NUGULO-973305 format. One record per residue: x, y, z of N, C-alpha, C in turn; residue in three letters; chain. Coordinates in steps of 0.2 Angstrom, whole numbers. Each point is the difference from the previous one (the first is absolute). Layout:
- n_X	n_Y	n_Z	ca_X	ca_Y	ca_Z	c_X	c_Y	c_Z	drenlo	marke
- X	Y	Z	X	Y	Z	X	Y	Z	ALA	A .
...
***
This chain:
- n_X	n_Y	n_Z	ca_X	ca_Y	ca_Z	c_X	c_Y	c_Z	drenlo	marke
- 108	-36	-236	-5	3	6	-3	7	-1	MET	A .
- -10	-2	-1	-2	7	0	0	5	2	SER	A .
- 1	-3	9	-1	6	6	5	6	0	CYS	A .
- -2	6	2	1	5	-1	4	2	9	ILE	A .
- -1	-4	5	2	1	5	-4	8	3	ASP	A .
- -5	1	-1	-4	6	4	-1	-1	4	CYS	A .
- -3	-10	4	0	0	5	-7	0	3	GLY	A .
- -5	5	-6	-7	-2	2	-4	-4	5	GLN	A .
- 5	-7	-4	-4	-7	1	0	1	8	CYS	A .
- 6	1	4	0	1	6	-3	4	5	THR	A .
- -3	3	-2	-5	5	3	-7	-2	-4	ILE	A .
- -1	-2	-3	-7	-5	-1	-2	-5	3	GLN	A .
- 6	-5	2	0	-8	1	-5	2	8	CYS	A .
- -5	-3	2	-3	1	6	5	-5	4	GLY	A .
- 3	-5	-3	2	-5	4	6	1	0	TYR	A .
- 4	5	-2	8	2	2	1	-9	-4	ARG	A .
- 0	-1	-3	4	-6	-2	5	2	-8	SER	A .
- -1	6	-1	4	3	-3	5	5	3	ILE	A .
- 7	1	0	2	7	5	8	0	-4	THR	A .
- 1	6	2	7	1	-4	5	-5	3	GLU	A .
- 5	2	-2	6	-7	2	7	5	7	ARG	A .
- -3	0	5	2	3	6	7	0	1	SER	A .
- 3	7	-1	10	-1	2	-1	5	6	GLU	A .
- -2	-2	5	0	2	8	7	-2	1	ILE	A .
- 2	-6	-1	4	-3	3	6	3	-4	ALA	A .
- 0	1	-6	8	2	-5	0	9	4	GLU	A .
- -7	4	0	1	7	5	3	-1	6	PHE	A .
- -1	-7	6	4	-1	4	6	-1	0	GLN	A .
- 4	-5	-5	5	-1	0	3	6	0	ALA	A .
- -2	7	-5	6	6	-3	1	2	6	ALA	A .
- -6	0	4	1	5	6	4	-3	7	LEU	A .
- 2	-7	0	2	-2	0	7	-2	1	ASP	A .
- 2	2	-5	8	2	-5	1	5	4	ASP	A .
- 10	-1	2	-3	6	2	6	3	-6	THR	A .
- 2	-2	-4	4	4	-6	-5	1	-3	ASP	A .
- -7	1	1	-3	1	-6	-2	7	2	LYS	A .
- -3	4	-3	-1	9	0	-9	0	-1	ILE	A .
- -4	-2	3	-8	-1	-4	-4	4	1	VAL	A .
- 0	6	-8	-5	3	1	-3	-1	-5	ILE	A .
- -8	4	3	-8	-4	1	-3	9	-5	VAL	A .
- -2	0	-3	-5	5	-7	-6	-3	2	MET	A .
- -6	4	1	-6	-1	-1	-5	1	-5	THR	A .
- -4	-2	-1	-4	3	-7	-8	3	5	ALA	A .
- 1	7	-4	-5	4	0	-7	-2	4	PRO	A .
- -4	-8	-2	-6	-4	1	2	-1	6	ALA	A .
- 5	-3	2	1	-5	7	-1	3	7	VAL	A .
- 2	7	0	-1	6	4	-11	0	4	ARG	A .
- -2	1	-5	-6	-1	0	-5	-7	0	VAL	A .
- 4	-6	1	-3	-6	0	0	-3	4	SER	A .
- 10	-1	1	2	-2	6	-3	-2	7	LEU	A .
- -7	7	2	0	-1	7	-4	-3	1	GLY	A .
- -3	-2	-7	-9	-5	1	3	-7	3	GLU	A .
- 7	-2	1	-1	-7	3	1	4	8	MET	A .
- 0	3	2	0	4	7	-4	4	2	PHE	A .
- -4	3	-5	-7	5	4	-4	2	-6	MET	A .
- -6	3	2	-2	3	-6	1	1	-6	PRO	A .
- -2	0	-6	3	3	-5	-1	8	-1	SER	A .
- 2	2	-6	1	7	-2	6	4	4	GLY	A .
- 5	-3	4	6	4	2	6	0	-2	ALA	A .
- 3	6	-2	3	2	0	8	-2	3	ASN	A .
- 3	-7	2	5	-1	5	6	2	-2	LEU	A .
- 2	5	-6	7	-1	-2	5	1	4	GLU	A .
- 0	3	6	6	2	5	-2	-8	5	ASP	A .
- -5	-2	2	2	-7	4	3	-7	-5	LYS	A .
- -3	2	-6	4	-5	-4	7	-1	1	MET	A .
- 2	7	-5	8	2	3	4	-2	8	VAL	A .
- -4	0	4	3	-1	6	-1	-9	3	ALA	A .
- -5	-2	-4	-1	-10	0	6	0	-4	ALA	A .
- 3	3	-6	5	-3	-3	6	-2	3	LEU	A .
- 2	9	2	5	0	5	1	-4	6	LYS	A .
- -5	-4	3	-2	-2	8	2	-5	-3	LYS	A .
- 0	-3	-8	2	-7	0	6	-4	-2	LEU	A .
- 4	8	-3	5	1	2	7	1	-8	GLY	A .
- -8	5	-5	4	4	-6	4	5	-1	CYS	A .
- 6	2	-2	4	3	2	0	8	-4	ASN	A .
- -6	0	-6	-1	5	-2	-8	-3	-5	TYR	A .
- -5	5	4	-5	0	-6	-2	9	-2	VAL	A .
- -3	-4	-7	2	5	-5	-9	-1	-4	VAL	A .
- -1	5	0	-7	2	-4	0	-2	-9	ASP	A .
- -4	-4	-1	2	0	-8	-7	3	-3	VAL	A .
- 0	7	3	-5	4	-3	6	3	-3	THR	A .
- 7	1	2	4	1	-3	3	2	-7	PHE	A .
- 0	-10	1	2	-2	-6	-8	0	-7	GLY	A .
- -4	3	2	-5	0	-3	0	9	-6	ALA	A .
- 1	4	5	2	8	-1	7	-2	-7	ASP	A .
- 5	-2	3	4	-5	-9	-3	-4	-2	LEU	A .
- -3	-4	1	-6	-3	-7	0	9	-2	THR	A .
- -6	3	4	-4	6	-5	6	5	-5	ILE	A .
- 5	0	3	5	4	-4	2	-4	-7	MET	A .
- 0	-5	-1	3	-5	-5	-6	0	-4	GLU	A .
- -5	-4	3	-7	-1	-4	-3	6	-3	GLU	A .
- 1	7	2	0	6	-2	2	3	-6	ALA	A .
- 6	0	0	5	0	-4	0	-5	-4	SER	A .
- -1	-7	-1	-1	-6	-7	-5	3	0	GLU	A .
- -5	2	0	-9	2	-2	2	5	-7	LEU	A .
- 3	6	2	2	4	-6	4	-4	-4	PHE	A .
- 5	-4	3	5	-3	-8	-4	-3	-3	GLN	A .
- -5	-4	4	-4	-5	-5	-6	6	-5	ARG	A .
- -2	0	2	-5	7	-3	4	2	-8	LEU	A .
- 6	1	1	3	3	-7	1	-7	-4	GLU	A .
- 0	-5	3	4	-7	-3	-6	-2	-5	LYS	A .
- -5	-1	4	-6	-3	0	-6	2	-3	ASN	A .
- 1	6	-3	-8	3	-2	-4	-5	-5	GLU	A .
- 5	-4	-4	-4	-4	-4	-1	-8	4	GLU	A .
- -1	1	6	0	-8	3	-10	0	3	SER	A .
- -1	-6	-1	-10	2	1	3	-3	7	PRO	A .
- 4	-2	6	0	1	5	5	5	5	TYR	A .
- -2	1	5	3	4	4	2	-1	3	PRO	A .
- 6	5	6	4	-3	4	-2	-2	6	MET	A .
- 1	-7	2	-3	-4	6	5	1	6	PHE	A .
- -6	1	8	7	0	5	3	-7	2	THR	A .
- 3	2	3	5	-10	3	0	-1	6	SER	A .
- -5	4	2	4	-2	11	-4	-6	2	CYS	A .
- -5	-2	-6	-2	-6	3	2	-6	0	CYS	A .
- 4	-7	2	3	-5	-6	-6	-5	0	PRO	A .
- -7	-2	1	-3	-3	0	-3	3	-8	ALA	A .
- 0	7	-1	-4	1	-7	7	-1	-2	TRP	A .
- 6	2	1	6	0	-5	-1	-7	-5	VAL	A .
- -1	-4	8	1	-7	-1	-6	-6	-6	LYS	A .
- -5	5	0	-6	0	-3	1	1	-7	PHE	A .
- 5	7	1	0	1	-11	7	-5	0	ALA	A .
- 4	-3	3	3	-7	-4	-3	-4	-4	GLU	A .
- -6	-1	4	-2	-7	2	-5	1	-9	LEU	A .
- -5	6	3	-7	1	-2	-1	3	-9	PHE	A .
- 4	6	2	3	5	-5	7	1	-2	THR	A .
- 2	-1	-2	9	0	1	0	4	-7	PRO	A .
- -5	3	-2	2	4	-5	0	8	2	GLU	A .
- 0	0	9	-2	9	3	4	1	3	LEU	A .
- 6	-6	-1	7	0	7	6	5	-6	MET	A .
- 0	1	-6	4	8	-1	-3	5	2	PRO	A .
- -8	0	4	-4	6	0	-1	2	8	HIS	A .
- 4	-5	2	1	0	9	4	4	4	ILE	A .
- -3	5	3	8	4	1	7	-5	4	SER	A .
- 5	3	-1	6	-4	1	3	2	6	THR	A .
- -5	4	5	1	3	9	0	-6	3	THR	A .
- 6	-2	1	-3	-5	8	-5	2	5	LYS	A .
- -4	-4	3	-3	2	6	3	2	4	SER	A .
- -3	5	5	2	1	7	6	-3	3	PRO	A .
- -2	-6	0	1	-5	6	7	0	-2	ILE	A .
- 2	-3	-8	6	-2	-2	4	7	-1	MET	A .
- -2	3	-3	1	10	1	6	2	6	MET	A .
- -7	-1	6	4	0	5	6	-5	3	GLN	A .
- -1	-5	-2	5	-5	2	6	-1	-3	GLY	A .
- 1	4	-7	5	2	-5	4	5	6	ALA	A .
- -5	4	2	1	7	2	6	-1	8	ALA	A .
- -6	-5	3	5	-1	6	9	-6	-1	ILE	A .
- -2	-2	-6	7	0	1	6	1	-4	LYS	A .
- -3	5	-3	7	3	-3	0	8	5	THR	A .
- -5	3	1	-1	10	0	-1	0	8	TYR	A .
- -4	-5	4	0	-1	9	5	-2	1	PHE	A .
- 2	-5	-1	6	-4	1	6	7	-3	ALA	A .
- 2	4	-2	4	3	-4	1	6	7	GLN	A .
- -7	2	1	-1	7	3	-1	-2	9	LYS	A .
- 3	-6	1	-2	-4	6	8	-2	2	ASN	A .
- 1	-2	-4	8	-3	0	-1	-6	1	GLY	A .
- -5	-5	-5	-2	-8	6	4	-4	-7	LEU	A .
- 3	-7	2	2	-4	-6	-7	-2	-4	ASP	A .
- 0	2	-5	-6	-2	-6	-1	-9	2	PRO	A .
- 4	-3	2	0	-8	-1	-2	-2	8	ASN	A .
- -1	1	1	-2	2	8	-6	-1	0	LYS	A .
- -4	6	-4	-7	3	1	-6	-7	-2	ILE	A .
- -5	0	3	-4	-8	-2	-8	7	1	PHE	A .
- -5	1	-6	-3	4	2	-6	-4	-2	THR	A .
- -4	2	5	-7	-2	1	-8	3	-3	VAL	A .
- -2	-1	-6	-7	3	1	-7	-1	2	ALA	A .
- -1	3	2	-9	-2	3	-5	3	-4	ILE	A .
- -4	-4	-2	-5	1	-6	-5	-2	1	THR	A .
- -8	3	-1	-5	-3	-2	-1	-2	-5	PRO	A .
- 6	-5	-4	1	-5	-6	2	-5	0	CYS	A .
- -3	-5	-2	4	-5	-1	4	0	-3	THR	A .
- 0	1	-9	2	1	-5	5	2	2	ALA	A .
- 4	6	5	6	2	-1	4	-5	2	LYS	A .
- -2	-7	4	7	-8	2	1	0	-7	LYS	A .
- -3	-1	-5	1	-4	-6	3	7	-4	THR	A .
- -2	4	0	2	7	-2	12	1	0	GLU	A .
- 2	-3	6	5	1	2	5	-4	-1	ILE	A .
- -4	-8	-2	1	-5	-6	3	-1	-6	LYS	A .
- -3	7	-1	1	-3	-10	5	1	-3	ARG	A .
- 2	-1	-1	7	-3	-5	2	6	-2	SER	A .
- 6	6	2	0	4	-2	-1	6	1	GLY	A .
- -6	-2	3	-4	7	5	2	1	7	ALA	A .
- 3	0	4	3	0	7	9	-1	0	ASN	A .
- 3	4	-4	6	0	0	3	6	-2	THR	A .
- 4	5	2	3	5	0	6	-1	-4	LEU	A .
- 0	5	-5	3	0	-8	5	0	0	THR	A .
- 5	-3	-4	8	2	-1	1	6	-1	GLU	A .
- -3	5	-6	0	5	-3	1	5	6	GLN	A .
- -3	-1	5	0	6	6	4	-3	5	ALA	A .
- 5	-3	-4	1	-2	6	3	-5	6	GLY	A .
- -7	-4	-3	-4	-3	7	-1	-6	-3	PHE	A .
- 4	-5	6	-3	-7	-5	-1	-7	5	GLU	A .
- -7	-2	0	-1	-9	3	-1	4	8	GLY	A .
- -3	4	-1	-4	2	6	-7	1	-3	LEU	A .
- -4	-6	7	-8	3	-2	1	6	2	ALA	A .
- -9	2	-3	-2	8	2	-4	-2	7	GLU	A .
- -3	-5	-1	-5	-3	6	0	-7	2	VAL	A .
- 3	-2	5	1	-5	1	-4	-6	3	ASP	A .
- -6	6	3	-8	-5	3	-5	4	0	LEU	A .
- -5	-3	-1	-8	3	0	-5	-2	7	VAL	A .
- -2	2	2	-4	-1	5	-6	5	-1	LEU	A .
- -7	-5	0	-5	4	-1	-3	2	6	THR	A .
- -5	4	1	-2	4	4	-3	-6	7	THR	A .
- -3	-6	-5	-4	-4	6	6	-4	2	ARG	A .
- 9	0	-2	3	-5	4	3	6	4	GLU	A .
- -1	5	-1	4	5	8	-4	0	4	LEU	A .
- -6	2	-4	-6	-1	9	1	-7	5	GLY	A .
- -1	-7	-7	3	-4	6	7	-1	4	THR	A .
- 5	0	-3	7	1	5	-2	3	3	MET	A .
- -2	7	-1	-1	5	6	-8	-4	5	LEU	A .
- -1	-2	1	-6	-5	4	3	-6	3	ARG	A .
- 7	-4	-5	0	-6	4	8	1	4	GLU	A .
- 2	9	0	4	3	5	-2	2	7	LYS	A .
- -6	2	-3	-5	2	7	1	9	-1	GLY	A .
- 1	2	-5	2	7	-2	-7	5	-2	ILE	A .
- -3	3	5	-9	2	-4	2	9	-1	ASP	A .
- -2	-1	-4	1	7	-4	-6	6	6	LEU	A .
- -3	-3	2	-4	4	4	5	2	7	ARG	A .
- 2	-3	1	7	2	7	6	3	-5	ASP	A .
- 1	0	-5	7	5	0	-1	8	-3	LEU	A .
- 6	3	4	1	6	-2	1	0	-6	PRO	A .
- -1	6	-3	2	2	-7	8	1	-2	GLY	A .
- 0	-2	-6	12	3	0	-5	-1	-9	ALA	A .
- 6	5	-2	3	4	-6	3	-3	-4	ALA	A .
- -2	-1	-6	5	0	-5	6	1	0	TYR	A .
- 5	-5	-2	9	3	1	-1	8	-6	ASP	A .
- 6	3	-1	-2	5	-1	1	0	-9	SER	A .
- 6	-3	0	-2	-1	-9	-2	-5	-3	LEU	A .
- -5	3	-5	-3	-6	-3	-8	-1	4	MET	A .
- 1	5	8	-5	-2	3	-7	3	1	GLY	A .
- 1	4	-7	-8	5	-5	-2	1	-4	ARG	A .
- -3	-2	-1	-2	4	-8	-7	4	-1	GLY	A .
- -2	2	-6	-3	4	0	-10	-3	1	SER	A .
- -3	4	1	-8	-1	-1	-2	-4	-8	GLY	A .
- 3	1	-4	1	-4	-5	2	-5	-2	GLY	A .
- 4	-1	6	3	-8	-1	-4	-3	5	GLY	A .
- -2	4	4	-4	-5	4	-6	-2	-4	LEU	A .
- -3	5	-3	-6	-4	-3	-1	-5	-6	GLY	A .
- 9	-2	-3	-2	-6	0	-4	-5	3	PHE	A .
- 1	-2	4	-4	-5	4	-8	-1	-1	GLY	A .
- -2	6	-5	-8	-1	-3	1	0	-8	GLY	A .
- -8	-2	-2	0	-2	-5	1	10	-2	THR	A .
- 3	1	-6	0	6	-4	5	6	2	GLY	A .
- 5	-5	7	6	5	2	6	2	-3	GLY	A .
- -1	-7	-5	7	3	-4	-1	4	-6	VAL	A .
- -5	-2	-3	-4	7	-4	1	6	2	MET	A .
- -2	1	5	-4	7	2	8	2	2	ALA	A .
- 4	-3	3	7	2	1	4	2	-5	SER	A .
- 1	-7	-6	3	0	-4	-2	8	-5	ALA	A .
- -6	1	-1	-3	7	-4	3	7	4	LEU	A .
- -2	0	6	3	8	4	5	-2	-1	ARG	A .
- 8	-4	0	5	3	-1	2	1	-9	THR	A .
- -4	-7	-4	1	4	-7	-2	6	-2	ALA	A .
- -5	4	1	-1	6	2	4	4	0	TYR	A .
- 5	0	7	5	4	3	7	-3	-6	PHE	A .
- 0	-4	0	6	1	-4	0	2	-8	LEU	A .
- -7	0	-2	-3	3	-8	1	8	2	LYS	A .
- -4	3	6	-1	4	-1	5	8	5	ASN	A .
- 6	-6	5	1	4	4	-4	1	8	LYS	A .
- -7	-1	-1	-5	3	6	-2	-3	3	THR	A .
- -5	-3	5	-5	-5	2	-5	1	-2	ASN	A .
- -4	-5	-2	-8	-1	-3	-4	6	3	PRO	A .
- -4	5	-2	-3	5	1	-6	-4	4	PRO	A .
- -1	-1	1	-6	-6	3	1	-7	1	ASP	A .
- 2	-1	4	2	-9	1	-5	-3	1	GLN	A .
- -7	0	-1	-4	-2	1	-1	-3	-7	LYS	A .
- 1	3	-3	-4	-3	-7	5	-8	-2	ASN	A .
- 3	2	3	5	-6	-1	1	-7	5	ILE	A .
- -4	0	6	-2	-2	5	-5	-7	-3	VAL	A .
- 2	-7	2	-5	-2	-3	-1	-6	7	PHE	A .
- -7	-5	1	1	-1	5	-2	-9	-3	ARG	A .
- 4	-5	3	-4	-6	-1	-4	-4	4	GLY	A .
- -2	2	4	-4	-3	6	-7	5	0	ALA	A .
- -4	2	-3	-5	4	0	-7	-5	8	GLU	A .
- -3	6	-1	-6	-8	9	-5	2	-5	ARG	A .
- 0	-6	-7	-4	-4	-3	2	-6	-2	THR	A .
- -5	-1	-2	3	-11	-3	2	1	-3	VAL	A .
- -2	3	-7	5	-1	-4	1	7	-4	ASN	A .
- 6	0	-1	-1	9	-4	5	0	-6	TRP	A .
- -3	3	-5	2	0	-6	-1	5	-2	VAL	A .
- 7	2	-2	-2	9	-5	0	-1	-6	ASN	A .
- -6	7	-2	-1	2	-7	5	-1	-3	PRO	A .
- -2	-4	-6	4	-3	-4	-5	0	-5	MET	A .
- 3	-1	-8	-4	0	-4	-3	-8	0	PRO	A .
- 4	-3	5	0	-9	0	-4	-3	5	PHE	A .
- 0	8	4	-3	-2	8	-6	-5	-1	ALA	A .
- 0	-4	6	-5	-5	0	2	-6	-4	GLY	A .
- 6	-3	-2	-2	-5	-3	9	-4	2	ARG	A .
- 3	6	5	6	1	2	1	2	10	ILE	A .
- 0	-4	3	2	4	9	5	-2	1	SER	A .
- 3	6	5	5	-2	1	6	7	-2	GLY	A .
- -4	5	-3	6	2	-4	-4	8	1	ILE	A .
- 7	5	0	-4	7	-1	7	3	-2	ARG	A .
- -4	5	-5	3	5	-5	-1	5	-1	GLN	A .
- 5	4	-3	-2	10	0	8	1	-4	ASP	A .
- -3	6	-2	5	5	-3	3	3	2	THR	A .
- 7	1	1	5	8	4	0	2	-2	VAL	A .
- 2	7	1	2	3	-5	8	4	3	ASP	A .
- 2	-2	-3	7	2	2	7	6	1	LEU	A .
- -5	5	-1	2	7	-6	0	-1	-6	GLY	A .
- 4	-3	-4	0	-1	-9	-2	-7	-1	ASN	A .
- -4	-3	4	1	-6	-4	-7	-4	6	ARG	A .
- -4	-2	-5	-6	-3	6	0	-9	-2	GLN	A .
- 4	-3	6	0	-5	1	-7	-7	2	LEU	A .
- -2	-4	-5	-4	-3	3	2	-6	2	ARG	A .
- -4	-3	8	4	-3	4	-4	-3	4	VAL	A .
- 0	-9	2	-2	-2	3	2	-5	7	ALA	A .
- -6	-3	3	1	-3	7	-1	-6	0	ILE	A .
- 1	-5	-1	-4	-8	2	3	-4	4	VAL	A .
- -5	-5	1	1	-4	7	-1	-6	-3	GLU	A .
- 6	-5	0	-4	-7	-2	-2	-2	-5	THR	A .
- 7	-7	-2	0	1	-9	-7	-3	-4	PRO	A .
- -6	-1	5	-6	1	-6	1	5	-4	GLY	A .
- -1	5	8	-2	7	-3	6	3	-5	SER	A .
- 5	-2	0	4	3	-4	0	-4	-9	LEU	A .
- -3	-7	0	0	-2	-5	-7	6	-5	ARG	A .
- -4	-1	4	-6	5	-2	4	5	-3	GLY	A .
- 4	6	3	3	6	-4	4	-2	-4	LEU	A .
- 3	-6	1	7	-1	-7	-8	-3	-9	LEU	A .
- -5	-1	4	-4	-1	-6	-6	6	-4	ASP	A .
- 0	6	5	1	6	-2	4	3	-6	VAL	A .
- 7	-3	3	4	5	0	3	-5	-10	ILE	A .
- 0	-4	2	1	-6	-6	-5	0	-8	GLU	A .
- -6	1	5	-4	-3	-5	-5	8	-1	HIS	A .
- -1	6	3	-4	5	0	2	5	0	ASP	A .
- 8	0	1	4	5	-5	0	6	7	GLY	A .
- -1	-3	5	2	6	7	7	-1	0	GLU	A .
- 3	10	1	6	0	3	0	3	6	ARG	A .
- 6	-3	2	2	2	8	10	1	0	PHE	A .
- 1	6	3	5	-2	2	6	-1	4	ASP	A .
- -4	-3	9	2	-1	4	-7	-4	4	PHE	A .
- 5	-5	2	-6	-6	5	3	-1	5	VAL	A .
- -4	0	4	3	-4	10	-4	-7	-2	GLU	A .
- 3	-3	2	-1	-8	2	0	-3	4	VAL	A .
- -5	-3	4	1	-1	6	-2	-8	0	MET	A .
- 1	-7	3	-2	-6	0	-5	-3	4	ALA	A .
- -3	7	7	-3	-2	3	-8	6	2	CYS	A .
- -4	-4	0	-3	6	1	0	4	5	ARG	A .
- -1	7	0	2	7	7	10	-1	-2	HIS	A .
- 4	-2	-4	6	2	1	4	-6	5	GLY	A .
- 5	4	2	3	-7	8	-2	3	4	CYS	A .
- -5	6	2	-6	-1	7	-3	-9	-2	LEU	A .
- -1	-1	-4	-4	-7	1	5	-4	-3	GLY	A .
- 3	-2	2	8	-5	-6	0	-4	5	GLY	A .
- 1	-7	-3	-1	-3	5	6	-6	4	GLY	A .
- 1	4	4	5	-1	4	-1	6	6	GLY	A .
- -6	2	0	-3	2	4	-3	-2	5	GLN	A .
- -3	2	8	0	-5	5	-10	-3	-4	PRO	A .
- -1	-6	4	-6	-1	-2	-7	3	3	TYR	A .
- -4	0	-6	-7	2	5	-2	-4	7	LEU	A .
- -2	3	3	-1	-2	8	-8	2	2	THR	A .
- -5	-3	-1	-5	3	-1	-1	4	8	PRO	A .
- 0	8	0	-4	3	6	7	3	4	GLY	A .
- 7	-4	-2	5	5	5	1	4	0	HIS	A .
- -4	6	-5	1	6	2	-4	4	7	ARG	A .
- -5	-6	3	-2	4	4	2	-6	6	VAL	A .
- 4	5	6	1	-6	7	-4	1	7	PHE	A .
- -5	-3	-1	-4	1	5	-3	-4	2	ALA	A .
- -5	-3	6	-6	-7	3	-2	0	-5	GLU	A .
- -2	-7	1	-9	2	-7	1	-3	-5	GLY	A .
- -4	1	-5	1	-1	-7	3	6	-4	PRO	A .
- 3	-4	-5	4	5	-2	-2	1	-9	GLN	A .
- -1	6	-2	-3	3	-6	6	-4	-5	PRO	A .
- -2	-4	-5	3	-2	-7	5	5	-5	LYS	A .
- 4	1	2	6	4	-6	-1	-4	-6	GLN	A .
- -2	3	-6	0	-2	-9	8	1	1	THR	A .
- 3	-5	-6	4	2	-2	0	7	-4	TYR	A .
- -3	3	-4	0	5	-2	0	6	3	THR	A .
- -4	-2	8	2	5	6	8	-1	3	GLU	A .
- 2	-3	-2	7	-1	3	4	5	-3	LEU	A .
- -1	-1	-7	4	4	-3	-1	7	-2	ILE	A .
- -4	3	1	-4	6	4	4	2	2	TYR	A .
- 1	-4	7	4	3	5	7	3	-2	ASP	A .
- 2	-8	-2	8	-1	-5	1	10	0	ARG	A .
- -4	2	-7	1	2	-4	1	9	3	ARG	A .
- -6	0	3	-4	4	6	10	4	4	ASP	A .
- 0	-6	5	9	2	1	2	3	-5	ALA	A .
- 1	-5	-4	6	2	-4	-1	7	-5	LEU	A .
- -5	1	0	1	7	-1	0	6	4	GLN	A .
- -1	0	3	-1	2	9	9	-1	-1	SER	A .
- 3	-4	1	8	3	0	3	5	-7	GLY	A .
- -5	-2	-5	6	3	-7	-4	7	-1	VAL	A .
- -4	3	5	-3	7	3	3	5	4	GLU	A .
- 3	-6	6	5	4	3	6	0	-1	ARG	A .
- 3	-3	-6	7	-1	-2	1	8	0	SER	A .
- 8	0	3	4	8	0	1	2	-7	MET	A .
- 1	-7	-6	1	2	-8	-4	-3	-3	VAL	A .
- -7	2	-2	-2	-3	-4	3	-3	-6	ARG	A .
- 5	2	-6	0	-1	-6	7	-3	-1	LEU	A .
- 1	-5	-3	5	-5	-1	8	4	-1	SER	A .
- -3	5	-5	6	3	-3	4	8	4	HIS	A .
- -4	-1	9	0	4	4	4	-3	5	GLU	A .
- 2	-3	2	4	-7	6	6	1	-2	ASN	A .
- 4	3	6	6	5	-2	5	-5	1	SER	A .
- -2	-7	2	5	-5	0	2	-5	-5	GLU	A .
- -7	2	-6	0	-4	-5	4	4	-5	VAL	A .
- 2	8	2	2	4	-6	6	0	2	ALA	A .
- 2	-1	9	8	-1	1	1	-10	-6	THR	A .
- -2	-1	4	2	-7	-4	2	-1	-7	ALA	A .
- -5	5	-4	3	2	-5	6	3	-2	TYR	A .
- -1	4	3	7	5	-1	8	-3	5	ARG	A .
- -1	-5	1	6	-2	6	3	-6	-4	GLU	A .
- -6	-5	-4	1	-5	1	-3	-3	-7	PHE	A .
- -6	3	-3	-5	-5	-5	2	6	-7	PHE	A .
- 4	4	1	-2	6	-4	-9	0	-5	GLY	A .
- 2	3	-4	-8	3	-5	-5	-9	2	ASP	A .
- -5	2	1	-6	-6	-3	1	0	-7	PRO	A .
- 1	-7	0	1	-5	-9	8	2	-4	LEU	A .
- 4	3	8	6	-2	-3	3	-6	-1	GLY	A .
- 7	-2	1	3	-4	0	2	-3	5	GLU	A .
- 0	2	3	1	-5	10	-9	0	2	LYS	A .
- -4	5	1	-7	-2	-1	-2	-6	-3	ALA	A .
- 2	-1	-7	-3	-6	-5	2	-4	3	LYS	A .
- 8	-1	3	2	-8	0	-2	-1	9	ALA	A .
- -4	6	4	-2	-4	8	-5	0	0	LEU	A .
- -4	3	-3	-7	2	0	-6	-1	-7	LEU	A .
- 2	-5	-5	-2	0	-4	1	-8	-2	HIS	A .
- -4	-6	-1	-2	-4	-2	5	-1	-9	CYS	A .
- 4	-6	0	2	-4	-9	-2	-1	-1	ARG	A .
***
């Protein structure tokens, strides 16, 4: 089967004849089971899109989303930005390790956060699989951390924990069902536990709240639970194209130089500019859309990096690598245009939903909707008390108390794929 599970067909089909398989009933069954401890984690992009099912677009409703999940009966609600910060610590460390070993390889290291892209590589470009980062995606990392570190810190029985991820992505549903990809490893002292038990899309959560008569507009805000309840602005930036790359490069600079980059703006990428078609200046510009590239100074090494949206654009990048001799060190790949902000599990576009008033409603295009989500997400990044992944004190504590060093034996066992 050649489907990569990205879910873009569900967004594009105007008749809504293609949908994800709803798992709302399974979520409700877990909530009703008094023997289960339901722990929900929410992905970065969900907080800026869930509100579209209740009000105009462009609102970051993080606190109301948490309140709604608590009202449903979830025992704990945590933030996947913590898992994103873990991902950056491992991926930035892995980047240097690979740069030393792969000097002669024509291929760069590719990011591994997007399961639709990873499945595309398995099906169509298997030669790239050894060059994809072994770090797990943020939800898989967080799931592993919840049933080990979180359970230990809170005195919980990991066998009773039921982990649910709320994501903007349909491919996450299949990611947790991949053979060998969702089981805590025996070598880390844990065996037979699923890291993530269930995935709901943004649409499914919004539908469930509507069915239960829970309106986000009527709820007071609530905060995430304290442990794993807060990530950095870098982790939050995972929600949009380029966020993974920018955060990884900042932390890579710190790991190499023991100081933060002097001008962080030099490594900020934007994945959804307010232009119809964006192409970064490259020798092959005009031949390929959906790609941005740059050369980044890490102090004692220049890295050539690129950001790619959609498999079609990736094929173009591979063409210039394999046939034109272009060299890159690190490439971020997202299967969906605009990254997770445009994920296949996000709310459907309802023309005019941005404005609530009597009379004719102005139509809102999909691109305008994405811009609203992006602006709301970026506003959250800029308001973050901690901007960089390696400055997240909770992550530092988790390594010190439980995981050891990045790429260490326990970190590799729990936070990396085999």
